[in-house]
N, C-alpha and C positions, 0 to 999 in steps of 0.2 A: 504494500500500500504506500501511497505517496504521503508525504508529510501534511499536505493540505487536507486530505481526506481524514487523516488521523486527528488533526486539529479540529476539524468540523465535528467529528464524532465526539471528541472530548468536550468541546464547548456545549454540544447538545446534551450530553449526559449531565454536565454541571447545571445547566438551566432546568433540566427535568428534576434533578435531585434537590434543587434549591426549594422547590415547593414542599418537599417532605420535611425539611428542617425549619420551616417558618413556624413561629409561635405567636400567640396573641395574649396579651396581659391586660387585665381589667382590675381597676382598684375602685372599690365602692366606699364612699365616705358617708357614715351615718351620724346623725346628731346624737349628742350625749343627753341622756334623760336625767334631769335633775328632779329628785323626789322631794316632796315637801317635808319628809321626815327629818332631813338635815336641818331645816329651819326650826322645827320644833325642838330638836336637840339643843340647838344654840340658845333658844329662849329658855329652856329648862336649865342649862348651865348658867346663864346670866342670872336667873332667879336664885339659884343655889349660891352663887357668889355674893349676891346682895344680902341673902340671909346670913352667910358666913361672916361678912365684914360689917354687918350692921352694928354689932356689939363694939367692935373696934372703933367705928365712927362715933358712937355715942360717947365712948371714953375720950376720944380725941377732942370732941367738942367741949368737954368739961375742963380740959387743961387750958389754962390761960397762956398767953404769950410769955409772960414773966416766968411762970413755972417751967415752961419749955426751955427758956433761955438759961435758967438756973440749972436745970437737969443737963443741958448740953455743956455748960461750963464745968460741972462736976465730972462729967464723962471725959472731957478733954483733959482736965487736970489729972485724973486717974490714969489715962493712957500716957501722958507725958511722964508721970512719976514711974510707971512701969518701964518705959523706954530708957530712962536715966539709970535705972537699977540694972 
């Protein structure tokens, strides 16, 4: 056989086999479903935190600014004395 016929047969085989190796890819994007239970959990957590810190808030309201300043000064003096020793 001549080289022209061989090349023609080879190219014909390549084109015919190319159809066998083709593939198709599809990607489907779906929206994420947000359930209302998440919102209810956040509300429940917020209510529990309010209950937990309500006592601390009541105590904090009773302390005056002067008392807080005195307590801070005592705390700082205590820490300075410990650092020097």
